[in-house]
C-alpha positions as YAML, in Angstrom:
chain: A
units: angstrom
residues:
- id: 1
  name: MET
  ca: [-115.37, -123.74, 6.50]
- id: 2
  name: SER
  ca: [-111.99, -121.10, 8.08]
- id: 3
  name: GLN
  ca: [-111.28, -119.26, 5.47]
- id: 4
  name: SER
  ca: [-107.92, -117.37, 4.48]
- id: 5
  name: ALA
  ca: [-106.79, -114.24, 4.15]
- id: 6
  name: ALA
  ca: [-106.61, -114.49, 0.84]
- id: 7
  name: THR
  ca: [-109.97, -115.18, 0.21]
- id: 8
  name: THR
  ca: [-112.11, -113.47, 2.11]
- id: 9
  name: PRO
  ca: [-111.19, -109.83, 3.68]
- id: 10
  name: GLU
  ca: [-109.80, -109.05, 7.31]
- id: 11
  name: VAL
  ca: [-112.34, -108.86, 10.13]
- id: 12
  name: VAL
  ca: [-111.69, -106.23, 12.90]
- id: 13
  name: THR
  ca: [-114.08, -106.52, 16.22]
- id: 14
  name: GLY
  ca: [-114.77, -107.36, 19.23]
- id: 15
  name: LEU
  ca: [-116.54, -106.52, 22.49]
- id: 16
  name: ASP
  ca: [-116.23, -104.69, 25.87]
- id: 17
  name: LEU
  ca: [-116.45, -107.60, 28.13]
- id: 18
  name: PRO
  ca: [-113.85, -109.20, 30.12]
- id: 19
  name: ALA
  ca: [-112.72, -111.88, 29.18]
- id: 20
  name: GLY
  ca: [-114.47, -114.50, 31.70]
- id: 21
  name: SER
  ca: [-117.44, -113.09, 31.03]
- id: 22
  name: PRO
  ca: [-120.63, -115.88, 30.00]
- id: 23
  name: GLY
  ca: [-123.37, -114.32, 27.53]
- id: 24
  name: GLY
  ca: [-124.77, -114.66, 23.49]
- id: 25
  name: SER
  ca: [-122.44, -111.99, 22.56]
- id: 26
  name: VAL
  ca: [-119.65, -114.08, 23.51]
- id: 27
  name: GLU
  ca: [-121.13, -117.16, 22.36]
- id: 28
  name: LEU
  ca: [-121.21, -115.17, 18.74]
- id: 29
  name: LEU
  ca: [-117.77, -113.67, 18.66]
- id: 30
  name: TYR
  ca: [-116.26, -117.15, 19.77]
- id: 31
  name: ASP
  ca: [-118.79, -118.90, 17.26]
- id: 32
  name: LEU
  ca: [-117.98, -116.80, 14.18]
- id: 33
  name: TYR
  ca: [-113.85, -115.25, 14.88]
- id: 34
  name: ALA
  ca: [-112.24, -116.17, 18.11]
- id: 35
  name: GLY
  ca: [-112.31, -119.63, 19.10]
- id: 36
  name: PRO
  ca: [-109.55, -121.74, 17.90]
- id: 37
  name: SER
  ca: [-112.38, -123.11, 15.20]
- id: 38
  name: ALA
  ca: [-114.07, -120.21, 14.35]
- id: 39
  name: ALA
  ca: [-115.51, -119.51, 10.85]
- id: 40
  name: LEU
  ca: [-113.93, -116.46, 9.98]
- id: 41
  name: PHE
  ca: [-110.43, -115.05, 10.04]
- id: 42
  name: ALA
  ca: [-110.24, -111.99, 12.16]
- id: 43
  name: GLN
  ca: [-108.47, -109.64, 14.72]
- id: 44
  name: THR
  ca: [-111.04, -109.74, 17.18]
- id: 45
  name: PHE
  ca: [-110.41, -108.27, 21.26]
- id: 46
  name: MET
  ca: [-112.35, -108.56, 25.06]
- id: 47
  name: LEU
  ca: [-110.96, -106.34, 28.14]
- id: 48
  name: ALA
  ca: [-108.43, -108.19, 30.34]
- id: 49
  name: GLY
  ca: [-110.51, -110.12, 32.84]
- id: 50
  name: ASP
  ca: [-109.91, -112.03, 36.18]
- id: 51
  name: PRO
  ca: [-107.15, -114.87, 35.67]
- id: 52
  name: ASP
  ca: [-109.92, -116.85, 37.80]
- id: 53
  name: GLU
  ca: [-112.72, -116.40, 35.40]
- id: 54
  name: VAL
  ca: [-111.43, -117.23, 32.08]
- id: 55
  name: LEU
  ca: [-113.79, -118.66, 29.64]
- id: 56
  name: ALA
  ca: [-114.41, -122.60, 29.93]
- id: 57
  name: ARG
  ca: [-112.74, -123.38, 25.98]
- id: 58
  name: PRO
  ca: [-109.31, -121.75, 24.39]
- id: 59
  name: ALA
  ca: [-109.43, -118.97, 22.74]
- id: 60
  name: GLY
  ca: [-108.04, -118.81, 19.47]
- id: 61
  name: PRO
  ca: [-104.36, -116.76, 18.43]
- id: 62
  name: ARG
  ca: [-105.94, -113.14, 17.48]
- id: 63
  name: LEU
  ca: [-108.23, -112.69, 20.84]
- id: 64
  name: HIS
  ca: [-106.74, -109.67, 22.00]
- id: 65
  name: THR
  ca: [-107.52, -108.77, 26.00]
- id: 66
  name: LEU
  ca: [-106.97, -105.31, 26.65]
- id: 67
  name: PRO
  ca: [-106.29, -103.79, 30.38]
- id: 68
  name: VAL
  ca: [-108.53, -101.12, 30.19]
- id: 69
  name: THR
  ca: [-110.36, -99.70, 33.17]
- id: 70
  name: GLY
  ca: [-113.02, -97.59, 33.76]
- id: 71
  name: LYS
  ca: [-115.59, -99.04, 32.11]
- id: 72
  name: CYS
  ca: [-119.37, -97.17, 32.05]
- id: 73
  name: LEU
  ca: [-122.61, -96.11, 30.81]
- id: 74
  name: GLU
  ca: [-123.15, -92.54, 31.43]
- id: 75
  name: GLY
  ca: [-121.81, -89.20, 30.78]
- id: 76
  name: PRO
  ca: [-117.98, -88.14, 30.01]
- id: 77
  name: PRO
  ca: [-116.41, -90.33, 32.05]
- id: 78
  name: PHE
  ca: [-117.85, -93.07, 29.31]
- id: 79
  name: TRP
  ca: [-116.36, -91.00, 26.72]
- id: 80
  name: ARG
  ca: [-113.20, -91.44, 28.57]
- id: 81
  name: TYR
  ca: [-113.32, -94.71, 28.72]
- id: 82
  name: VAL
  ca: [-113.86, -95.04, 24.96]
- id: 83
  name: ASP
  ca: [-111.43, -93.00, 24.05]
- id: 84
  name: ALA
  ca: [-108.96, -95.12, 26.15]
- id: 85
  name: LEU
  ca: [-110.31, -98.18, 24.34]
- id: 86
  name: ALA
  ca: [-109.40, -96.75, 20.87]
- id: 87
  name: ALA
  ca: [-105.96, -96.31, 22.19]
- id: 88
  name: ALA
  ca: [-105.57, -99.51, 23.25]
- id: 89
  name: LEU
  ca: [-107.17, -101.16, 20.07]
- id: 90
  name: ARG
  ca: [-104.90, -98.97, 18.02]
- id: 91
  name: SER
  ca: [-101.62, -99.93, 19.55]
- id: 92
  name: VAL
  ca: [-102.39, -103.91, 19.15]
- id: 93
  name: ILE
  ca: [-104.49, -104.15, 16.34]
- id: 94
  name: HIS
  ca: [-103.70, -103.21, 12.67]
- id: 95
  name: ALA
  ca: [-106.63, -102.73, 10.30]
- id: 96
  name: PRO
  ca: [-105.21, -103.15, 6.53]
- id: 97
  name: SER
  ca: [-107.61, -100.79, 3.91]
- id: 98
  name: GLY
  ca: [-110.10, -103.08, 2.90]
- id: 99
  name: ALA
  ca: [-110.88, -104.83, 6.40]
- id: 100
  name: VAL
  ca: [-114.38, -104.62, 7.49]
- id: 101
  name: ILE
  ca: [-115.06, -103.10, 10.97]
- id: 102
  name: HIS
  ca: [-117.74, -105.60, 12.39]
- id: 103
  name: LEU
  ca: [-119.94, -104.02, 15.34]
- id: 104
  name: GLN
  ca: [-121.01, -106.23, 17.45]
- id: 105
  name: HIS
  ca: [-124.14, -103.46, 19.24]
- id: 106
  name: LEU
  ca: [-125.25, -100.07, 18.50]
- id: 107
  name: ALA
  ca: [-124.31, -99.20, 21.82]
- id: 108
  name: PHE
  ca: [-121.74, -99.19, 24.87]
- id: 109
  name: GLY
  ca: [-118.43, -98.72, 24.55]
- id: 110
  name: ALA
  ca: [-116.48, -101.37, 21.56]
- id: 111
  name: ALA
  ca: [-118.27, -99.59, 18.60]
- id: 112
  name: PRO
  ca: [-117.68, -95.95, 18.70]
- id: 113
  name: ALA
  ca: [-114.03, -97.52, 19.97]
- id: 114
  name: LEU
  ca: [-114.15, -99.49, 16.72]
- id: 115
  name: LEU
  ca: [-115.34, -96.23, 14.82]
- id: 116
  name: ARG
  ca: [-112.51, -94.17, 16.54]
- id: 117
  name: ALA
  ca: [-109.58, -96.37, 16.12]
- id: 118
  name: PHE
  ca: [-110.42, -97.21, 12.55]
- id: 119
  name: PRO
  ca: [-111.98, -94.60, 10.51]
- id: 120
  name: GLY
  ca: [-112.93, -94.64, 6.83]
- id: 121
  name: HIS
  ca: [-113.56, -98.39, 6.82]
- id: 122
  name: ARG
  ca: [-116.90, -100.38, 6.22]
- id: 123
  name: TYR
  ca: [-118.88, -101.07, 9.30]
- id: 124
  name: LEU
  ca: [-121.31, -103.73, 9.67]
- id: 125
  name: ALA
  ca: [-123.33, -103.16, 12.53]
- id: 126
  name: LEU
  ca: [-125.50, -106.05, 14.53]
- id: 127
  name: ILE
  ca: [-128.33, -105.02, 16.55]
- id: 128
  name: HIS
  ca: [-129.55, -106.66, 19.99]
- id: 129
  name: GLY
  ca: [-132.52, -105.77, 21.70]
- id: 130
  name: THR
  ca: [-129.89, -104.00, 24.21]
- id: 131
  name: ASP
  ca: [-129.01, -101.73, 22.50]
- id: 132
  name: LEU
  ca: [-132.47, -100.33, 21.17]
- id: 133
  name: LEU
  ca: [-133.48, -100.43, 24.84]
- id: 134
  name: SER
  ca: [-130.40, -98.52, 26.52]
- id: 135
  name: ALA
  ca: [-130.66, -95.97, 23.82]
- id: 136
  name: GLU
  ca: [-134.60, -95.19, 25.06]
- id: 137
  name: GLY
  ca: [-133.64, -95.12, 28.45]
- id: 138
  name: SER
  ca: [-129.79, -93.44, 27.94]
- id: 139
  name: PRO
  ca: [-128.85, -90.21, 26.75]
- id: 140
  name: THR
  ca: [-125.55, -91.20, 26.77]
- id: 141
  name: GLN
  ca: [-125.83, -94.24, 24.60]
- id: 142
  name: HIS
  ca: [-128.70, -92.91, 22.45]
- id: 143
  name: ALA
  ca: [-126.11, -90.61, 21.55]
- id: 144
  name: VAL
  ca: [-123.83, -93.86, 20.60]
- id: 145
  name: LEU
  ca: [-126.33, -95.25, 18.63]
- id: 146
  name: ARG
  ca: [-127.62, -91.85, 16.27]
- id: 147
  name: GLU
  ca: [-123.20, -92.29, 15.65]
- id: 148
  name: ILE
  ca: [-123.20, -95.84, 14.89]
- id: 149
  name: ALA
  ca: [-126.62, -95.72, 12.77]
- id: 150
  name: ARG
  ca: [-124.85, -93.15, 11.26]
- id: 151
  name: SER
  ca: [-121.46, -94.33, 10.10]
- id: 152
  name: ALA
  ca: [-122.29, -98.41, 9.44]
- id: 153
  name: THR
  ca: [-122.32, -99.25, 5.97]
- id: 154
  name: ALA
  ca: [-125.28, -101.70, 6.94]
- id: 155
  name: LEU
  ca: [-127.66, -102.28, 10.21]
- id: 156
  name: VAL
  ca: [-128.46, -106.23, 10.25]
- id: 157
  name: VAL
  ca: [-131.77, -106.52, 12.38]
- id: 158
  name: PRO
  ca: [-132.81, -110.43, 13.26]
- id: 159
  name: THR
  ca: [-136.13, -109.11, 12.83]
- id: 160
  name: MET
  ca: [-138.42, -106.26, 11.37]
- id: 161
  name: ALA
  ca: [-140.18, -105.24, 14.51]
- id: 162
  name: MET
  ca: [-136.70, -104.03, 15.79]
- id: 163
  name: ALA
  ca: [-135.83, -102.17, 12.61]
- id: 164
  name: ASP
  ca: [-138.58, -100.50, 13.58]
- id: 165
  name: ARG
  ca: [-138.41, -99.77, 16.36]
- id: 166
  name: LEU
  ca: [-134.69, -98.77, 15.41]
- id: 167
  name: ILE
  ca: [-136.31, -96.27, 13.20]
- id: 168
  name: ARG
  ca: [-138.48, -94.95, 16.28]
- id: 169
  name: ILE
  ca: [-135.59, -94.13, 18.05]
- id: 170
  name: HIS
  ca: [-133.33, -91.84, 15.19]
- id: 171
  name: PRO
  ca: [-135.79, -91.09, 12.74]
- id: 172
  name: ALA
  ca: [-132.58, -90.14, 10.37]
- id: 173
  name: THR
  ca: [-131.51, -93.78, 10.05]
- id: 174
  name: ARG
  ca: [-130.94, -94.71, 6.70]
- id: 175
  name: PRO
  ca: [-133.91, -97.41, 5.44]
- id: 176
  name: LYS
  ca: [-131.42, -99.04, 2.61]
- id: 177
  name: ALA
  ca: [-128.96, -99.62, 4.98]
- id: 178
  name: ILE
  ca: [-131.51, -102.36, 7.33]
- id: 179
  name: ILE
  ca: [-130.66, -105.80, 6.19]
- id: 180
  name: HIS
  ca: [-133.00, -108.72, 7.28]
- id: 181
  name: VAL
  ca: [-131.25, -111.54, 9.03]
- id: 182
  name: PRO
  ca: [-133.73, -113.29, 11.10]
- id: 183
  name: TRP
  ca: [-132.66, -116.29, 13.45]
- id: 184
  name: GLY
  ca: [-134.97, -117.48, 15.33]
- id: 185
  name: VAL
  ca: [-138.70, -118.77, 14.59]
- id: 186
  name: PRO
  ca: [-139.24, -116.94, 11.25]
- id: 187
  name: ASP
  ca: [-142.19, -114.00, 11.52]
- id: 188
  name: ARG
  ca: [-144.57, -115.74, 9.18]
- id: 189
  name: LEU
  ca: [-144.82, -118.79, 11.19]
- id: 190
  name: LEU
  ca: [-145.22, -116.65, 14.62]
- id: 191
  name: ALA
  ca: [-148.54, -114.62, 12.85]
- id: 192
  name: ALA
  ca: [-149.77, -118.14, 11.22]
- id: 193
  name: PRO
  ca: [-152.00, -120.66, 13.78]
- id: 194
  name: ALA
  ca: [-149.89, -123.37, 15.26]
- id: 195
  name: PRO
  ca: [-150.81, -126.53, 13.72]
- id: 196
  name: GLY
  ca: [-151.79, -129.74, 15.37]
- id: 197
  name: ARG
  ca: [-151.94, -128.08, 18.53]
- id: 198
  name: SER
  ca: [-153.80, -130.15, 21.06]
- id: 199
  name: PRO
  ca: [-155.20, -129.30, 24.22]
- id: 200
  name: CYS
  ca: [-152.63, -130.37, 26.76]
- id: 201
  name: GLN
  ca: [-152.95, -133.89, 28.57]
- id: 202
  name: GLY
  ca: [-151.30, -136.16, 30.87]
- id: 203
  name: ALA
  ca: [-146.91, -135.77, 31.30]
- id: 204
  name: LEU
  ca: [-146.36, -131.65, 31.06]
- id: 205
  name: ARG
  ca: [-144.50, -131.02, 28.35]
- id: 206
  name: VAL
  ca: [-141.44, -129.02, 28.60]
- id: 207
  name: LEU
  ca: [-139.29, -127.96, 25.25]
- id: 208
  name: TYR
  ca: [-135.23, -126.90, 26.00]
- id: 209
  name: ALA
  ca: [-134.54, -125.05, 22.87]
- id: 210
  name: GLY
  ca: [-130.75, -123.36, 22.86]
- id: 211
  name: ARG
  ca: [-127.39, -123.19, 23.64]
- id: 212
  name: LEU
  ca: [-126.32, -125.58, 26.55]
- id: 213
  name: THR
  ca: [-124.30, -122.48, 28.05]
- id: 214
  name: ALA
  ca: [-124.14, -122.45, 31.93]
- id: 215
  name: GLU
  ca: [-125.99, -118.95, 32.00]
- id: 216
  name: LYS
  ca: [-128.87, -120.25, 30.48]
- id: 217
  name: GLY
  ca: [-130.61, -122.13, 33.61]
- id: 218
  name: PHE
  ca: [-130.20, -125.64, 32.16]
- id: 219
  name: GLY
  ca: [-129.36, -127.52, 35.00]
- id: 220
  name: ASN
  ca: [-132.06, -125.53, 37.18]
- id: 221
  name: LEU
  ca: [-134.25, -127.21, 34.92]
- id: 222
  name: LEU
  ca: [-132.79, -131.05, 35.35]
- id: 223
  name: ARG
  ca: [-132.93, -130.51, 38.75]
- id: 224
  name: ALA
  ca: [-136.57, -129.84, 38.69]
- id: 225
  name: SER
  ca: [-137.64, -132.07, 36.11]
- id: 226
  name: CYS
  ca: [-136.13, -134.54, 38.66]
- id: 227
  name: THR
  ca: [-138.50, -133.65, 41.21]
- id: 228
  name: ALA
  ca: [-141.36, -133.37, 39.56]
- id: 229
  name: SER
  ca: [-143.73, -135.64, 38.41]
- id: 230
  name: ASP
  ca: [-145.35, -136.30, 34.94]
- id: 231
  name: VAL
  ca: [-142.60, -134.32, 33.07]
- id: 232
  name: ASP
  ca: [-141.81, -135.01, 28.95]
- id: 233
  name: LEU
  ca: [-138.41, -133.06, 28.93]
- id: 234
  name: SER
  ca: [-136.91, -132.73, 24.85]
- id: 235
  name: VAL
  ca: [-133.49, -130.67, 24.06]
- id: 236
  name: ALA
  ca: [-132.91, -129.23, 21.46]
- id: 237
  name: ALA
  ca: [-129.37, -128.54, 21.32]
- id: 238
  name: PRO
  ca: [-126.06, -128.70, 19.49]
- id: 239
  name: PRO
  ca: [-125.03, -132.10, 19.97]
- id: 240
  name: GLY
  ca: [-121.77, -131.46, 20.77]
- id: 241
  name: GLU
  ca: [-122.69, -129.30, 23.88]
- id: 242
  name: TYR
  ca: [-125.68, -132.08, 24.40]
- id: 243
  name: ALA
  ca: [-123.10, -135.06, 25.01]
- id: 244
  name: ALA
  ca: [-120.62, -132.27, 27.32]
- id: 245
  name: ALA
  ca: [-123.63, -132.18, 29.04]
- id: 246
  name: ILE
  ca: [-124.93, -136.43, 29.20]
- id: 247
  name: SER
  ca: [-120.92, -136.53, 30.34]
- id: 248
  name: ALA
  ca: [-120.87, -133.80, 33.15]
- id: 249
  name: ARG
  ca: [-124.76, -134.77, 34.47]
- id: 250
  name: SER
  ca: [-125.73, -138.01, 36.32]
- id: 251
  name: VAL
  ca: [-129.26, -135.97, 37.20]
- id: 252
  name: LEU
  ca: [-129.79, -136.16, 33.18]
- id: 253
  name: ARG
  ca: [-129.84, -139.50, 32.12]
- id: 254
  name: ALA
  ca: [-132.08, -139.85, 35.33]
- id: 255
  name: VAL
  ca: [-134.16, -137.44, 33.58]
- id: 256
  name: ARG
  ca: [-134.10, -139.08, 29.94]
- id: 257
  name: PRO
  ca: [-135.24, -135.82, 27.95]
- id: 258
  name: ASN
  ca: [-135.61, -136.41, 24.46]
- id: 259
  name: TYR
  ca: [-133.18, -135.13, 22.17]
- id: 260
  name: LEU
  ca: [-134.38, -134.02, 19.21]
- id: 261
  name: GLY
  ca: [-131.01, -132.37, 17.66]
- id: 262
  name: TRP
  ca: [-130.17, -128.96, 16.77]
- id: 263
  name: LEU
  ca: [-133.27, -127.58, 15.17]
- id: 264
  name: PRO
  ca: [-133.61, -125.70, 11.56]
- id: 265
  name: ARG
  ca: [-135.86, -122.83, 12.64]
- id: 266
  name: GLU
  ca: [-139.37, -124.71, 10.76]
- id: 267
  name: LYS
  ca: [-138.78, -128.17, 12.48]
- id: 268
  name: LEU
  ca: [-138.23, -125.85, 15.66]
- id: 269
  name: TRP
  ca: [-141.85, -124.71, 15.52]
- id: 270
  name: ARG
  ca: [-142.74, -127.94, 14.59]
- id: 271
  name: ALA
  ca: [-141.68, -129.17, 17.73]
- id: 272
  name: PHE
  ca: [-142.67, -126.04, 19.89]
...
């Protein structure tokens, strides 16, 4: 659903991770903004990584890799790193007056650098569990969380439990700024008894649900399934990634998993 700048506001966002990094935040950045078939029009950034560790898939033309060094998490060196990152952002990205600045975390260096580089904009903050854990354990990251919670137009949480924890960490958080956009299995299903549950008999039933990216250990699961007896493996993953996994792994054909597709939440819970 590619959209042009004429129909949607410009977005500026990014992560202060090297461009070769794995992880869910990087996958989200590419899916929404930075990949060649990204859903939304944005200017994005990551840190310049090791040339031998580039991302497996190509970046879109609007991903800037910034040669900023000194990344850290604590004390005055952190704030010097944030200032250097903000200066690098201002040198390569122009944020028009109507732009939305998407803060991918409530902690770490990218979010405060974006605030400093592009003041006076609308800020959309996406909250991760790592943000809250970091803020609880670090005075520096607690200060980052307070700054972003005060500045953000909207604070998006995947669960209301995470919103409660945010307010415990920073009681001055504006409740009206918190927006619940659930992912995974909805809380109302988790709170209810699972329908049709039966004792596990016969083969050990294993369900893998998620992206098939390298860091998630899918290859380890396949190898273990080959060496174990009586394992019934099911996989819920994006079709394109599953097809690529089949072509790349002969062990996958030996295991013969039951492919379920990329399931919506209700069907995923029934599968579990």
